[in-house]
C-alpha positions, 0 to 999 in steps of 0.5 A, a space after each residue: 436553303 434546304 439544309 438550314 431548314 433541315 438542320 433546324 428540324 433536327 435541332 428541334 426533334 424530341 424523343 417520342 416519350 417526351 413528346 407524349 409527355 408534353 401533351 399528357 399522354 402516358 405510354 406503357 409496355 405490359 407483358 401478360 405472361 408475367 403480369 409486369 408493366 413498364 411505364 413512361 417517365 411521366 406516369 406517376 405525375 399524369 395519373 396522380 399515383 404516389 409510387 411506382 410499385 402501385 402499378 408495376 403489375 397489371 393486377 395492381 393497376 386493375 385494383 385501382 379501376 373503379 369497380 363501377 366501370 362498365 369496361 376494363 382493359 382486361 375486357 378489351 384485350 380478352 374479347 375473343 379476337 385473334 391475332 393474325 401476326 400484326 397485333 390487335 388494336 383495342 380502345 377502352 375508356 374507364 374510371 381510375 381511382 388513383 388513391 385507392 377504391 375508398 377515395 372520392 378522387 376519380 380520373 377518366 381514362 382513355 386507353 388506346 393500344 395493341 396486343 400481340 398473341 404468343 405461340 398459343 394464340 393468347 394475348 402475350 404482350 400489349 402496349 399502348 397510350 393512356 390519357 386523362 380525359 375528365 374534362 372531355 368525359 364531363 362534356 360528353 356526359 353533360 351533352 348526353 344529359 341535355 339530349 334527354 333533359 330540359 336544362 331549365 327544369 332538370 326534367 325530361 325534355 319533350 322528346 324523351 318524355 314522349 319516347 318514355 311514354 311510348 315505350 311504357 305503352 308498348 311494354 304493357 302488351 296484352 295485359 295493359 296497366 292503367 296509366 295517366 298522362 297529364 298536361 299541366 299549363 301554368 295559367 298566369 305565366 304570361 302575365 308574370 312574364 309581362 309584369 316581371 320579365 322573362 327571367 322571373 317567369 323562367 325561374 317560376 316555371 322551373 320552381 313549379 316543375 321542381 315542386 310537381 316532381 317532388 310529389 310524384 312516385 317512383 316510375 312516374 315521369 315529368 318533362 317540359 312539354 312547351 314554354 308554359 306546359 308540363 307533361 306528366 306520365 303516372 303509372 298505375 293510375 286508374 281513371 278514377 284516381 286521376 282527379 285525386 292525382 291532379 289535386 296533388 299536383 295543384 296543391 303542390 303548386 298552390 299551397 305555398 307562394 313562390 319566392 323569386 328574389 324580392 317577389 312572392 308570386 302565386 301561381 295557378 295551373 290548369 290540367 288536362 289528363 287522359 287515361 291510358 291505354 283506353 283513350 290512347 295506345 301511342 304517345 301522339 294519341 295521349 297528347 292529342 287527348 290530353 290537350 283536348 282535356 286541357 282545353 276543356 279545363 280552361 273552359 271551366 275556369 282557372 285552376 281546374 282539371 278535366 279528364 278526357 271523355 270521348 264523344 262521337 264528334 271528338 272520336 271522328 276528329 281524333 281519327 281525322 287528325 291521326 290520318 292527317 298526322 300519319 300522312 304529314 309524318 310520312 311526307 317528312 320522313 320521305 323528304 317530301 317538303 319542298 320550297 316555292 318562292 315569291 319575290 319581294 321587290 323595291 316599290 319603285 324599281 320593281 327589282 327583286 330584293 329577296 325571295 320568301 321561301 315557302 314550304 309545301 308538302 307533297 303527299 303520296 298521291 302527288 297533291 301539294 299542301 300549303 302551310 295553312 293546311 298543315 302548320 297548325 296540325 304540325 304544331 298540335 302533334 309536335 312536328 313543326 320543328 322537323 318542318 323548320 329543320 327541313 325548310 332551313 336545309 333546303 333554303 341554305 342548299 338553294 343559297 349555295 346553288 344561287 349566289 345571286 339571290 337573298 332568301 327569307 324563311 319563316 320559323 315557328 314559335 318552337 324553333 326560337 328556343 330550339 338549341 338544335 336548330 341554332 346549332 344546325 344553322 351555326 354549323 352550316 354558316 361556319 362552312 359557308 360564311 357568304 350565306 349569312 348575309 343573304 339569309 333573312 329569318 321571319 318571325 311573326 309579330 305574335 311569336 316575338 311579342 309572346 316570347 319577347 325575351 326569348 325572341 330577343 336572344 334569338 334575333 341577337 343570335 342571328 345578328 351575330 352570325 350576320 343574318 337579318 331578321 323580319 317581323 312578319 304579319 306586322 299589325 296583326 297582333 296590335 303589339 306593344 311597339 316598345 317591345 318591338 323596338 327591343 328586338 331591333 329587326 331589320 324589316 317589318 312585313 305588314 300583314 296582307 289582310 290589311 292590304 288586300 282591300 286597301 283601296 276600298 277600306 278606309 279603316 285599313 288605310 288608316 291603320 296601314 298609314 299609321 303602321 308605315 309612320 311607326 316603322 319610319 320612326 324605327 328607321 326599318 324598311 317596310 314590306 307590304 304583302 298581298 299586293 294585287 293592283 297598282 292602285 294599292 301600290 300608289 297608296 303605299 308609295 305615298 306613305 313611304 312603303 319601301 317594298 311590296 310582295 304579292 301576285 301583282 309583282 311576282 306569283 309563287 314559283 318553284 325556282 327563284 327568278 331574277 338575279 339580285 340587282 
């Protein structure tokens, strides 16, 4: 039985140059002594070159390389390396203009080869393989662009904007140049979203960003700070000039209506600004003070500008926030975020259905901090995504170690639109498909409703992977239940503030009963949080609540408890 297989393999064999040509590779041999080049039979077709005499020498081929390429094959070979006898490998990527340097047609080439030294130790001969990588190069360039830019607006993303601001502040050195940092909030974007839908709101945001970008000067920078805010760095801007700069920004947005399809929309913006480096020597300080100014501008009314002005109270608050920010950033850098677990049980059997994984931060002094004390700060200083990333990592690790349990995790508003978080989840689930059915992602009701279109996309992505989704704090936002139905979630979790005093509070009883009836109309299981006594359980059971969570049925612990029933 072996012989026929071997014969078949011999019958299918092809010369190496035919195999390479079949997959689009071009082989060559280059004699550096006389500069002659010999090519594989597919060179002209693969490289799009009309005649072989255009590439018979290394010099002739080099004449087709784009002068703007940062590297060439000559640089790769003559890099100072020495041949110890087995040749020296090289790899280079460059742009080729096969029709000459006056042509716009461009090929990106990846070349992998090896050169050999002559008796004098200098490169004597080289051979290698070339291939056209236009599609891969364009993809790499696109990914590199998206690493720094927001896809919707083509402005910087938040991370790159703040990195640019930090770098600019650091470059001022001992002779600081005046800068300003603005945070621009589109005041009526939420109303536009509710009236016309998410797509119109996104297009409106993009149009506003383009208009503001067009009125900036060379050296200024603009980026998407959040779902409804833009950040602007203004170079050579004195504090006395900030109000005039803000008026230019407002005028760029205000002076013409925005046409989106059949709709003509008027947009208003509020702006908070801070003078730098006087009131901030780092990007994080600039952001904190610009946000403080933005809040002040909103108190003045819509479409206003306010400049940051320190007070004794605000300076003390800023120092406290800076101290807390450093402690939180250090805890994240040192991976001091941990998970604790609380069971969610069936109301009848009291058997655990899943465990909610809750984040805790360990400070250097050993104290453990609960989310109520660090989540708001993390959102304020832009670290909440890092917390969500770490929670996801820890939860998936726990699911790998404990195949007998299901877990739920909470995510922030920033994360539902974070493609990097989604990519990390997809990567982990691709390697372990058994994890997805055991992972539940919880969104608060306010997050879901304030970003209903984005939330629906996020929920769809999670369902596509096989994960389940819960609406947390159900009832706290008094939401449009029509919008909640659009999300097609798998659980509702009634906000614990309505549960903790249920037997004694008639208003809470009326409200929770109504929520239970509403959830049943959605045919979605309901979890009641903060359950502390059997009297509460009896009421919930009468109203058809499916699951309970709270100190009565299981306190928070460092490890998940009972196996999955």
